[in-house]
MMTF fields as JSON, N, C-alpha, C and O atoms, coordinates in Angstrom:
{
  "mmtfVersion": "1.0.0",
  "mmtfProducer": "UNKNOWN",
  "numBonds": 411,
  "numAtoms": 412,
  "numGroups": 103,
  "numChains": 1,
  "numModels": 1,
  "chainsPerModel": [1],
  "groupsPerChain": [103],
  "chainIdList": ["A"],
  "bondAtomList": [4, 2, 8, 6, 12, 10, 16, 14, 20, 18, 24, 22, 28, 26, 32, 30, 36, 34, 40, 38, 44, 42, 48, 46, 52, 50, 56, 54, 60, 58, 64, 62, 68, 66, 72, 70, 76, 74, 80, 78, 84, 82, 88, 86, 92, 90, 96, 94, 100, 98, 104, 102, 108, 106, 112, 110, 116, 114, 120, 118, 124, 122, 128, 126, 132, 130, 136, 134, 140, 138, 144, 142, 148, 146, 152, 150, 156, 154, 160, 158, 164, 162, 168, 166, 172, 170, 176, 174, 180, 178, 184, 182, 188, 186, 192, 190, 196, 194, 200, 198, 204, 202, 208, 206, 212, 210, 216, 214, 220, 218, 224, 222, 228, 226, 232, 230, 236, 234, 240, 238, 244, 242, 248, 246, 252, 250, 256, 254, 260, 258, 264, 262, 268, 266, 272, 270, 276, 274, 280, 278, 284, 282, 288, 286, 292, 290, 296, 294, 300, 298, 304, 302, 308, 306, 312, 310, 316, 314, 320, 318, 324, 322, 328, 326, 332, 330, 336, 334, 340, 338, 344, 342, 348, 346, 352, 350, 356, 354, 360, 358, 364, 362, 368, 366, 372, 370, 376, 374, 380, 378, 384, 382, 388, 386, 392, 390, 396, 394, 400, 398, 404, 402, 408, 406],
  "bondOrderList": [1, 1, 1, 1, 1, 1, 1, 1, 1, 1, 1, 1, 1, 1, 1, 1, 1, 1, 1, 1, 1, 1, 1, 1, 1, 1, 1, 1, 1, 1, 1, 1, 1, 1, 1, 1, 1, 1, 1, 1, 1, 1, 1, 1, 1, 1, 1, 1, 1, 1, 1, 1, 1, 1, 1, 1, 1, 1, 1, 1, 1, 1, 1, 1, 1, 1, 1, 1, 1, 1, 1, 1, 1, 1, 1, 1, 1, 1, 1, 1, 1, 1, 1, 1, 1, 1, 1, 1, 1, 1, 1, 1, 1, 1, 1, 1, 1, 1, 1, 1, 1, 1],
  "groupList": [{"groupName": "MET", "atomNameList": ["N", "CA", "C", "O"], "elementList": ["N", "C", "C", "O"], "formalChargeList": [0, 0, 0, 0], "bondAtomList": [1, 0, 2, 1, 3, 2], "bondOrderList": [1, 1, 2], "singleLetterCode": "M", "chemCompType": "L-PEPTIDE LINKING"}, {"groupName": "ASP", "atomNameList": ["N", "CA", "C", "O"], "elementList": ["N", "C", "C", "O"], "formalChargeList": [0, 0, 0, 0], "bondAtomList": [1, 0, 2, 1, 3, 2], "bondOrderList": [1, 1, 2], "singleLetterCode": "D", "chemCompType": "L-PEPTIDE LINKING"}, {"groupName": "ILE", "atomNameList": ["N", "CA", "C", "O"], "elementList": ["N", "C", "C", "O"], "formalChargeList": [0, 0, 0, 0], "bondAtomList": [1, 0, 2, 1, 3, 2], "bondOrderList": [1, 1, 2], "singleLetterCode": "I", "chemCompType": "L-PEPTIDE LINKING"}, {"groupName": "ARG", "atomNameList": ["N", "CA", "C", "O"], "elementList": ["N", "C", "C", "O"], "formalChargeList": [0, 0, 0, 0], "bondAtomList": [1, 0, 2, 1, 3, 2], "bondOrderList": [1, 1, 2], "singleLetterCode": "R", "chemCompType": "L-PEPTIDE LINKING"}, {"groupName": "GLY", "atomNameList": ["N", "CA", "C", "O"], "elementList": ["N", "C", "C", "O"], "formalChargeList": [0, 0, 0, 0], "bondAtomList": [1, 0, 2, 1, 3, 2], "bondOrderList": [1, 1, 2], "singleLetterCode": "G", "chemCompType": "PEPTIDE LINKING"}, {"groupName": "TYR", "atomNameList": ["N", "CA", "C", "O"], "elementList": ["N", "C", "C", "O"], "formalChargeList": [0, 0, 0, 0], "bondAtomList": [1, 0, 2, 1, 3, 2], "bondOrderList": [1, 1, 2], "singleLetterCode": "Y", "chemCompType": "L-PEPTIDE LINKING"}, {"groupName": "PHE", "atomNameList": ["N", "CA", "C", "O"], "elementList": ["N", "C", "C", "O"], "formalChargeList": [0, 0, 0, 0], "bondAtomList": [1, 0, 2, 1, 3, 2], "bondOrderList": [1, 1, 2], "singleLetterCode": "F", "chemCompType": "L-PEPTIDE LINKING"}, {"groupName": "VAL", "atomNameList": ["N", "CA", "C", "O"], "elementList": ["N", "C", "C", "O"], "formalChargeList": [0, 0, 0, 0], "bondAtomList": [1, 0, 2, 1, 3, 2], "bondOrderList": [1, 1, 2], "singleLetterCode": "V", "chemCompType": "L-PEPTIDE LINKING"}, {"groupName": "LYS", "atomNameList": ["N", "CA", "C", "O"], "elementList": ["N", "C", "C", "O"], "formalChargeList": [0, 0, 0, 0], "bondAtomList": [1, 0, 2, 1, 3, 2], "bondOrderList": [1, 1, 2], "singleLetterCode": "K", "chemCompType": "L-PEPTIDE LINKING"}, {"groupName": "GLN", "atomNameList": ["N", "CA", "C", "O"], "elementList": ["N", "C", "C", "O"], "formalChargeList": [0, 0, 0, 0], "bondAtomList": [1, 0, 2, 1, 3, 2], "bondOrderList": [1, 1, 2], "singleLetterCode": "Q", "chemCompType": "L-PEPTIDE LINKING"}, {"groupName": "LEU", "atomNameList": ["N", "CA", "C", "O"], "elementList": ["N", "C", "C", "O"], "formalChargeList": [0, 0, 0, 0], "bondAtomList": [1, 0, 2, 1, 3, 2], "bondOrderList": [1, 1, 2], "singleLetterCode": "L", "chemCompType": "L-PEPTIDE LINKING"}, {"groupName": "ASN", "atomNameList": ["N", "CA", "C", "O"], "elementList": ["N", "C", "C", "O"], "formalChargeList": [0, 0, 0, 0], "bondAtomList": [1, 0, 2, 1, 3, 2], "bondOrderList": [1, 1, 2], "singleLetterCode": "N", "chemCompType": "L-PEPTIDE LINKING"}, {"groupName": "HIS", "atomNameList": ["N", "CA", "C", "O"], "elementList": ["N", "C", "C", "O"], "formalChargeList": [0, 0, 0, 0], "bondAtomList": [1, 0, 2, 1, 3, 2], "bondOrderList": [1, 1, 2], "singleLetterCode": "H", "chemCompType": "L-PEPTIDE LINKING"}, {"groupName": "TRP", "atomNameList": ["N", "CA", "C", "O"], "elementList": ["N", "C", "C", "O"], "formalChargeList": [0, 0, 0, 0], "bondAtomList": [1, 0, 2, 1, 3, 2], "bondOrderList": [1, 1, 2], "singleLetterCode": "W", "chemCompType": "L-PEPTIDE LINKING"}, {"groupName": "ALA", "atomNameList": ["N", "CA", "C", "O"], "elementList": ["N", "C", "C", "O"], "formalChargeList": [0, 0, 0, 0], "bondAtomList": [1, 0, 2, 1, 3, 2], "bondOrderList": [1, 1, 2], "singleLetterCode": "A", "chemCompType": "L-PEPTIDE LINKING"}, {"groupName": "SER", "atomNameList": ["N", "CA", "C", "O"], "elementList": ["N", "C", "C", "O"], "formalChargeList": [0, 0, 0, 0], "bondAtomList": [1, 0, 2, 1, 3, 2], "bondOrderList": [1, 1, 2], "singleLetterCode": "S", "chemCompType": "L-PEPTIDE LINKING"}, {"groupName": "PRO", "atomNameList": ["N", "CA", "C", "O"], "elementList": ["N", "C", "C", "O"], "formalChargeList": [0, 0, 0, 0], "bondAtomList": [1, 0, 2, 1, 3, 2], "bondOrderList": [1, 1, 2], "singleLetterCode": "P", "chemCompType": "L-PEPTIDE LINKING"}, {"groupName": "GLU", "atomNameList": ["N", "CA", "C", "O"], "elementList": ["N", "C", "C", "O"], "formalChargeList": [0, 0, 0, 0], "bondAtomList": [1, 0, 2, 1, 3, 2], "bondOrderList": [1, 1, 2], "singleLetterCode": "E", "chemCompType": "L-PEPTIDE LINKING"}, {"groupName": "THR", "atomNameList": ["N", "CA", "C", "O"], "elementList": ["N", "C", "C", "O"], "formalChargeList": [0, 0, 0, 0], "bondAtomList": [1, 0, 2, 1, 3, 2], "bondOrderList": [1, 1, 2], "singleLetterCode": "T", "chemCompType": "L-PEPTIDE LINKING"}],
  "groupTypeList": [0, 1, 2, 2, 3, 2, 4, 5, 6, 7, 2, 8, 4, 9, 8, 10, 3, 11, 6, 10, 2, 12, 6, 10, 3, 6, 2, 6, 13, 14, 5, 14, 0, 10, 4, 5, 2, 10, 0, 7, 15, 10, 7, 16, 10, 2, 10, 10, 4, 10, 6, 6, 17, 16, 2, 18, 11, 2, 8, 2, 10, 11, 11, 10, 10, 15, 10, 14, 15, 18, 10, 10, 15, 11, 4, 6, 7, 4, 10, 10, 14, 2, 14, 10, 5, 4, 4, 9, 6, 6, 6, 15, 6, 5, 10, 5, 8, 8, 10, 15, 18, 6, 7],
  "groupIdList": [1, 2, 3, 4, 5, 6, 7, 8, 9, 10, 11, 12, 13, 14, 15, 16, 17, 18, 19, 20, 21, 22, 23, 24, 25, 26, 27, 28, 29, 30, 31, 32, 33, 34, 35, 36, 37, 38, 39, 40, 41, 42, 43, 44, 45, 46, 47, 48, 49, 50, 51, 52, 53, 54, 55, 56, 57, 58, 59, 60, 61, 62, 63, 64, 65, 66, 67, 68, 69, 70, 71, 72, 73, 74, 75, 76, 77, 78, 79, 80, 81, 82, 83, 84, 85, 86, 87, 88, 89, 90, 91, 92, 93, 94, 95, 96, 97, 98, 99, 100, 101, 102, 103],
  "secStructList": [7, 7, 3, 3, 3, 3, 6, 6, 3, 3, 3, 3, 2, 2, 2, 2, 2, 2, 2, 2, 2, 2, 2, 2, 2, 2, 2, 2, 2, 2, 2, 2, 2, 2, 2, 2, 2, 2, 2, 2, 6, 2, 2, 2, 2, 2, 2, 2, 2, 2, 2, 2, 6, 6, 6, 1, 7, 7, 7, 2, 2, 2, 2, 2, 2, 2, 2, 2, 2, 2, 2, 2, 2, 6, 6, 2, 2, 2, 2, 2, 2, 2, 2, 2, 2, 2, 2, 2, 2, 2, 2, 2, 2, 2, 2, 2, 2, 2, 2, 4, 4, 4, 7],
  "xCoordList": [0.845, 0.0, 0.89, 1.818, 0.607, 1.385, 0.965, -0.224, 1.956, 1.697, 2.385, 3.582, 1.625, 2.149, 2.101, 1.051, 3.243, 3.312, 3.366, 4.264, 2.394, 2.359, 2.355, 1.306, 3.52, 3.618, 3.295, 3.927, 2.312, 1.887, 0.821, 0.453, 0.33, -0.758, -0.206, 0.761, -0.814, -0.456, -1.671, -2.747, -1.484, -2.586, -2.192, -1.125, -3.049, -2.785, -3.107, -3.951, -2.445, -2.521, -3.927, -4.277, -4.738, -6.092, -6.968, -7.78, -6.793, -7.59, -7.208, -8.073, -5.913, -5.474, -6.009, -6.43, -5.994, -6.526, -8.012, -8.468, -8.76, -10.191, -10.459, -11.384, -9.652, -9.827, -9.585, -10.361, -8.53, -8.231, -9.312, -9.678, -9.818, -10.874, -12.14, -12.78, -12.509, -13.706, -13.53, -14.476, -12.335, -12.076, -12.191, -12.815, -11.598, -11.688, -13.117, -13.559, -13.846, -15.248, -16.047, -16.883, -15.793, -16.507, -16.178, -17.078, -14.91, -14.508, -15.17, -15.721, -15.12, -15.722, -17.237, -17.821, -17.881, -19.325, -19.711, -20.656, -18.998, -19.316, -19.133, -19.935, -18.086, -17.857, -18.948, -19.401, -19.365, -20.43, -21.74, -22.455, -22.071, -23.304, -23.265, -24.286, -22.103, -21.968, -22.267, -22.966, -21.747, -22.004, -23.453, -24.016, -24.068, -25.474, -26.337, -27.27, -26.034, -26.8, -26.618, -27.577, -25.393, -25.163, -25.919, -26.485, -25.927, -26.623, -28.143, -28.828, -28.665, -30.111, -30.559, -31.686, -29.7, -30.089, -30.098, -30.565, -29.598, -29.617, -31.041, -31.329, -31.921, -33.293, -34.041, -34.616, -34.059, -34.743, -34.073, -34.76, -32.758, -32.092, -32.471, -32.65, -32.592, -33.015, -34.45, -34.757, -35.319, -36.701, -36.803, -37.587, -36.003, -36.005, -35.439, -35.899, -34.436, -33.874, -34.875, -34.916, -35.69, -36.723, -37.834, -38.404, -38.136, -39.211, -38.804, -39.589, -37.561, -37.115, -36.27, -35.754, -36.118, -35.265, -35.767, -34.945, -37.077, -37.499, -37.166, -36.968, -37.104, -36.838, -35.337, -34.87, -34.592, -33.143, -32.443, -33.086, -31.153, -30.378, -29.707, -28.487, -30.501, -29.988, -30.031, -31.098, -28.901, -28.839, -28.211, -27.179, -28.838, -28.304, -28.431, -27.49, -29.579, -29.79, -28.854, -28.299, -28.672, -27.759, -26.325, -25.608, -25.912, -24.552, -24.358, -23.309, -25.366, -25.268, -25.229, -24.461, -26.049, -26.055, -24.757, -24.263, -24.205, -22.937, -21.788, -20.874, -21.821, -20.802, -20.894, -19.876, -22.112, -22.288, -21.875, -21.24, -22.219, -21.841, -20.333, -19.75, -19.7, -18.242, -17.543, -16.6, -18.02, -17.393, -17.651, -16.754, -18.863, -19.17, -18.524, -18.337, -18.185, -17.507, -16.053, -15.418, -15.518, -14.141, -14.01, -12.923, -15.074, -15.016, -14.86, -15.557, -13.931, -13.748, -13.259, -13.65, -12.424, -11.915, -13.049, -13.088, -13.958, -15.106, -16.039, -16.55, -16.262, -17.096, -16.456, -17.147, -15.147, -14.418, -14.525, -14.66, -14.465, -14.597, -15.982, -16.112, -17.015, -18.377, -18.513, -19.111, -17.965, -18.05, -17.285, -17.756, -16.125, -15.348, -15.99, -15.935, -16.6, -17.253, -18.424, -18.567, -19.243, -20.372, -19.971, -20.551, -18.986, -18.607, -17.781, -17.707, -17.15, -16.299, -17.104, -16.587, -18.343, -19.169, -19.622, -19.673, -19.948, -20.325, -19.13, -19.277, -17.941, -16.728, -16.419, -15.968, -16.657, -16.452, -17.399, -16.998, -18.649, -19.599, -19.202, -19.384, -18.663, -18.189, -17.042, -17.005, -16.115, -15.016, -15.515, -14.983, -16.537, -17.139, -17.725, -17.515, -18.454, -19.045, -17.969, -18.108, -16.899, -15.815, -15.083, -14.709, -14.873, -14.208, -15.087, -14.581, -16.4, -17.295, -17.04, -17.362, -16.47, -16.206, -15.006, -14.846, -14.166, -12.981, -13.205, -12.308, -14.397, -14.664, -15.186, -15.473],
  "yCoordList": [-1.173, 0.0, 1.235, 1.339, 2.16, 3.39, 4.359, 4.569, 4.944, 5.959, 7.231, 7.233, 8.304, 9.581, 10.552, 10.733, 11.186, 12.151, 13.554, 13.885, 14.378, 15.778, 16.583, 16.783, 17.039, 17.744, 16.793, 15.746, 17.159, 16.304, 15.305, 14.428, 15.429, 14.576, 13.315, 13.367, 12.2, 10.926, 10.44, 10.236, 10.259, 9.834, 8.524, 8.416, 7.542, 6.279, 6.428, 7.243, 5.65, 5.797, 5.717, 6.507, 4.793, 4.616, 5.828, 6.261, 6.363, 7.532, 8.75, 9.534, 8.911, 10.029, 9.899, 10.886, 8.691, 8.451, 8.787, 9.457, 8.321, 8.614, 10.102, 10.641, 10.769, 12.202, 12.952, 13.841, 12.611, 13.289, 13.045, 13.951, 11.821, 11.512, 12.289, 12.848, 12.332, 13.081, 14.578, 15.258, 15.094, 16.513, 16.857, 17.856, 16.041, 16.282, 16.126, 16.878, 15.146, 14.983, 16.228, 16.673, 16.795, 18.0, 19.158, 19.894, 19.332, 20.425, 20.276, 21.241, 19.072, 18.851, 19.026, 19.597, 18.537, 18.681, 20.149, 20.597, 20.899, 22.314, 23.1, 23.981, 22.787, 23.499, 23.175, 24.055, 21.909, 21.519, 22.197, 22.681, 22.242, 22.881, 24.383, 24.979, 24.997, 26.42, 26.681, 27.638, 25.844, 25.999, 25.783, 26.517, 24.766, 24.516, 25.682, 26.084, 26.224, 27.363, 28.579, 29.3, 28.808, 29.934, 29.773, 30.735, 28.548, 28.331, 28.424, 28.956, 27.908, 27.955, 29.377, 29.752, 30.173, 31.534, 32.482, 33.614, 32.055, 32.927, 33.249, 34.385, 32.267, 32.479, 33.492, 34.432, 33.34, 34.385, 35.753, 36.775, 35.793, 37.085, 37.755, 38.972, 36.971, 37.536, 38.067, 39.155, 37.286, 37.739, 38.986, 39.891, 39.03, 40.23, 41.429, 42.558, 41.172, 42.254, 42.8, 44.007, 41.929, 42.398, 43.15, 44.102, 42.713, 43.342, 44.703, 45.65, 44.791, 46.01, 46.923, 47.931, 46.592, 47.412, 48.842, 49.757, 49.082, 50.491, 51.291, 52.504, 50.617, 51.312, 51.493, 52.597, 50.413, 50.458, 50.131, 49.816, 50.208, 49.954, 48.579, 48.472, 47.538, 46.168, 45.579, 45.498, 45.176, 44.646, 43.258, 43.035, 42.336, 40.986, 40.267, 39.611, 40.386, 39.715, 40.27, 39.505, 41.568, 42.158, 41.693, 41.398, 41.631, 41.174, 39.708, 39.323, 38.899, 37.474, 37.247, 36.416, 37.977, 37.84, 38.361, 37.789, 39.433, 39.935, 38.984, 38.83, 38.343, 37.336, 36.167, 35.701, 35.686, 34.554, 34.928, 34.124, 36.122, 36.514, 36.706, 36.391, 37.219, 37.373, 36.019, 35.818, 35.101, 33.775, 33.021, 32.354, 33.12, 32.401, 33.028, 32.349, 34.298, 34.925, 34.492, 34.717, 33.873, 33.402, 31.993, 31.417, 31.438, 30.137, 28.992, 28.915, 28.11, 26.891, 27.208, 26.53, 28.211, 28.569, 29.066, 28.735, 29.848, 30.317, 29.187, 29.143, 28.271, 27.102, 26.241, 25.718, 26.099, 25.357, 26.049, 25.386, 27.376, 28.123, 27.944, 27.802, 27.95, 27.733, 26.32, 26.129, 25.34, 23.955, 23.771, 23.072, 24.384, 24.252, 25.0, 24.545, 26.148, 26.898, 26.111, 26.023, 25.551, 24.768, 23.386, 22.853, 22.804, 21.432, 21.252, 20.144, 22.32, 22.168, 21.79, 21.103, 22.216, 21.867, 20.41, 19.713, 19.956, 18.554, 17.634, 16.533, 18.084, 17.307, 17.228, 16.192, 18.309, 18.306, 17.321, 16.607, 17.282, 16.321, 14.888, 13.976, 14.681, 13.354, 12.909, 11.755, 13.808, 13.466, 13.179, 12.304, 13.916, 13.662, 12.25, 11.523, 11.866, 10.519, 9.44, 8.361, 9.725, 8.75, 8.532, 7.404, 9.614, 9.464, 8.744, 8.22, 8.712, 8.007, 6.5, 5.803, 6.0, 4.559, 4.154, 2.974, 5.111, 4.789, 4.82, 4.48, 5.228, 5.34, 4.033, 3.915],
  "zCoordList": [0.0, 0.0, 0.0, 0.802, -0.892, -0.989, 0.103, 0.345, 0.753, 1.768, 1.304, 1.016, 1.233, 0.78, 1.948, 2.564, 2.259, 3.349, 2.77, 1.996, 3.153, 2.759, 4.053, 4.666, 4.459, 5.741, 6.869, 7.015, 7.663, 8.766, 8.35, 9.131, 7.138, 6.678, 6.036, 5.277, 6.337, 5.732, 4.95, 5.513, 3.648, 2.792, 2.14, 1.536, 2.264, 1.589, 0.112, -0.26, -0.731, -2.176, -2.739, -3.616, -2.266, -2.789, -2.455, -3.272, -1.254, -0.87, -1.702, -2.094, -1.971, -2.794, -4.208, -4.812, -4.734, -6.076, -6.131, -7.057, -5.141, -5.106, -4.934, -5.54, -4.107, -3.912, -5.216, -5.567, -5.934, -7.194, -8.241, -8.989, -8.289, -9.251, -8.907, -9.798, -7.627, -7.232, -7.458, -7.855, -7.211, -7.435, -8.921, -9.278, -9.782, -11.225, -11.724, -12.593, -11.175, -11.558, -11.206, -11.992, -10.022, -9.619, -10.556, -10.961, -10.905, -11.787, -13.155, -13.684, -13.733, -15.054, -15.007, -15.928, -13.937, -13.811, -13.684, -14.334, -12.86, -12.656, -13.953, -14.263, -14.709, -15.969, -16.99, -17.722, -17.035, -17.956, -17.574, -18.452, -16.286, -15.856, -16.109, -16.452, -15.943, -16.248, -17.721, -18.056, -18.584, -20.014, -20.369, -21.181, -19.76, -20.041, -19.567, -20.262, -18.399, -17.891, -18.796, -19.067, -19.264, -20.162, -21.477, -21.996, -22.014, -23.282, -23.124, -23.997, -22.015, -21.789, -21.478, -21.805, -20.855, -20.495, -21.692, -21.565, -22.845, -24.018, -24.476, -24.852, -24.445, -24.921, -24.058, -24.606, -22.716, -21.926, -22.048, -22.014, -22.189, -22.35, -23.664, -23.716, -24.712, -26.0, -25.893, -26.38, -25.25, -25.099, -24.222, -24.51, -23.148, -22.311, -23.064, -22.89, -23.902, -24.699, -25.692, -25.928, -26.282, -27.208, -26.485, -27.019, -25.263, -24.509, -23.933, -23.95, -23.42, -22.758, -23.64, -23.158, -24.92, -25.785, -25.942, -25.989, -26.025, -26.099, -24.834, -24.903, -23.679, -22.419, -22.214, -21.931, -22.357, -22.157, -23.466, -24.468, -23.447, -24.657, -24.578, -24.705, -24.369, -24.294, -25.698, -26.305, -26.207, -27.574, -27.58, -28.213, -26.875, -26.776, -28.113, -28.56, -28.745, -30.029, -31.096, -31.885, -31.133, -32.114, -31.896, -32.852, -30.635, -30.333, -30.697, -31.213, -30.428, -30.75, -32.257, -32.742, -32.993, -34.453, -35.072, -36.044, -34.52, -35.064, -34.747, -35.558, -33.579, -33.264, -34.227, -34.738, -34.479, -35.402, -36.821, -37.504, -37.276, -38.642, -38.762, -39.799, -37.715, -37.745, -37.794, -38.559, -36.968, -36.951, -38.252, -38.767, -38.787, -40.016, -41.247, -42.256, -41.18, -42.326, -42.437, -43.468, -41.389, -41.414, -41.97, -41.931, -42.476, -43.129, -42.143, -41.131, -42.463, -41.675, -40.268, -39.317, -40.116, -38.788, -37.889, -36.704, -38.436, -37.671, -37.289, -36.17, -38.227, -37.937, -36.852, -35.978, -36.913, -35.889, -34.534, -33.505, -34.531, -33.274, -32.669, -31.453, -33.501, -32.997, -32.431, -31.373, -33.126, -32.659, -31.351, -30.454, -31.235, -30.004, -28.846, -27.703, -29.136, -28.061, -27.481, -26.261, -28.325, -27.829, -27.361, -26.415, -28.016, -27.717, -26.466, -25.934, -25.976, -24.804, -23.572, -22.692, -23.489, -22.341, -22.428, -21.415, -23.624, -23.8, -23.586, -23.054, -24.0, -23.768, -22.274, -21.786, -21.558, -20.118, -19.437, -18.518, -19.883, -19.307, -19.669, -18.861, -20.87, -21.258, -20.347, -19.922, -20.046, -19.145, -17.739, -17.055, -17.303, -16.004, -15.953, -14.981, -16.993, -17.031, -17.148, -16.573, -17.888, -18.05, -16.731, -16.408, -15.961, -14.659, -13.647, -12.654, -13.883, -12.958, -12.983, -12.021, -14.062, -14.142, -13.279, -12.967, -12.893, -12.111, -10.603, -9.831, -10.187, -8.747, -8.224, -7.032]
}
């Protein structure tokens, strides 16, 4: 059995492995949930921007459309950027599920 000494703390190898796996799972899960919340919140923000635009100067839809047109005007690199921006959250959730098999 591996024993790891960190200062005054003594951690056995299996516990350290489990701690690292759980810590990484938490990080990947939190990042995936952050991305999902950001993507889901776009629709209510667009609707609020359309509703309150005469009162305030909120231009969420205009900013989103200009970002998409800028990225798509760059051809394959822009398409790759869109895929990586959306896909990084799904990849994070995939890593979270993959690390669940090691616990």
